[in-house]
C-alpha positions, 0 to 999 in steps of 0.5 A: 644402807638407805638414804632415808634412814640417814635423813631420819639420823640427821632429823632426830639429832636436830629434834634433839638439839631443838630441845638442848636449845630451848634448854639453855634459853629457858635456863638463862631466863630463869636466872635472869628473870629469877624465876624458880618455877621456870627454872624446875622444869628444866631438869625433867626436860634434860631427862627427855634429851638424855633418852634421845641420846641412848635412843640415837646411839642405839640408832647409829651402832644398828647402822654401822652393823650395816655391812659395807657401808660407804665411807661418807656414810661412816664418817656420818655415823661416827659424827653423829656419836660425837655430836649427840655426846656433845650436845647432852652435856650442853643439856646438863650445863643448862641444868647447871645454870638452873640450879644456880637460878634456884639457890639465888631465888629472888636475891636482887643482883648486886649490879644490872646483869649485863655481860650473863646476858651477852654471854648468853645470847653468844652462846645460843647463837654459836649452838644454833649455828652448830647444830644448821651446820650439822644438818645442812653440812655447812661448812660456811657455818663451821667457820663462823662457829670456830671463829665465835668461840674466840670472842666467848673466850675473851668475854668469858675471861674479862668477866672471870676478872671482874667477878673475882675483883669484885669479891675481893673488894666487896665480901658481902658480895661473894656468894652471889658473885661466885654464883655468876662466875659458875654461870659464865664458866658453865656458858663458856663450856657449852661453847667450847662443845658447840665447837666439837660439834663444828670440827665434827661437822668439817670432818663428816664433810671433808674427812680431816679434822678441823680443830679450833685454835689451842687455848690456856683454858683456866682450870675447872672451878671447884664444886658449888657449896650445897645451899638448901634450894627453896620449893615454894616457886618463888 
C-alpha cells in the first residue's frame, strides 16, 4: 500500500470535513441572522457531503483488499470508515438546524440569542479540532476535544432546563423555545460525533480505544411537528 494512497485518503477526508464545517457554520448563521435563503443552500450542499462519504467508503474498501497491509494501515482505514460516518451525520444535523431556521422564518426572537451562538462556537471549535487531530495525528487535540465535550454537555443541560422553564412560564413562547431546544440538541449531538472522531484518532495512533467519560444523556427529543416552510426567501 503506497504512502501516496494513504495521503490521498487523508486529503479526501479533510475535504469532506471542511465542507461539513462550512455547513455547520452557515446553518448557524442562517438561524441567528434569520436568513432563509442561506438555510436553503444547506440541503443541496449536504448532498455533496453524502457523495463524498460514499466515494471515500469505496476507497477504503478497495484499500482493505490490498494484500499484507501493515497494522497501522489497517487502523487508519478502520478509523477512516468510522470518521466519515460521523462527519456525514454532522452534516445531517446541520440540515436539521437549517430546516428549523426555515420554519422559524423572521419571527422575532423572544429574547436575544446568547447561548445558542455560544454553544455553536464551542461546537465549531470541537469539530475543527477533531478534524485537525485526524489529519495531523495530533493526540493533544484529541484530549482537547474530549475535554471540550464535558463543557458542551454542561451548557446544553443548563439551556435545556432554561428553555423548558420558559415554556412552562410563557405558553406563547412554546413553539419558538421548542425549536431552540432542538437546535441545542443537534449541536450537542454534533459534539458527540466530534468526540467519536477524536477517540478514533487515539485508536489509530495508539492501537487502543480511548472513551470519554460515560454520561447520562437525556433521551432523544420527539420529532418536530410538521410545519409548512415558506419558500419566498424571507
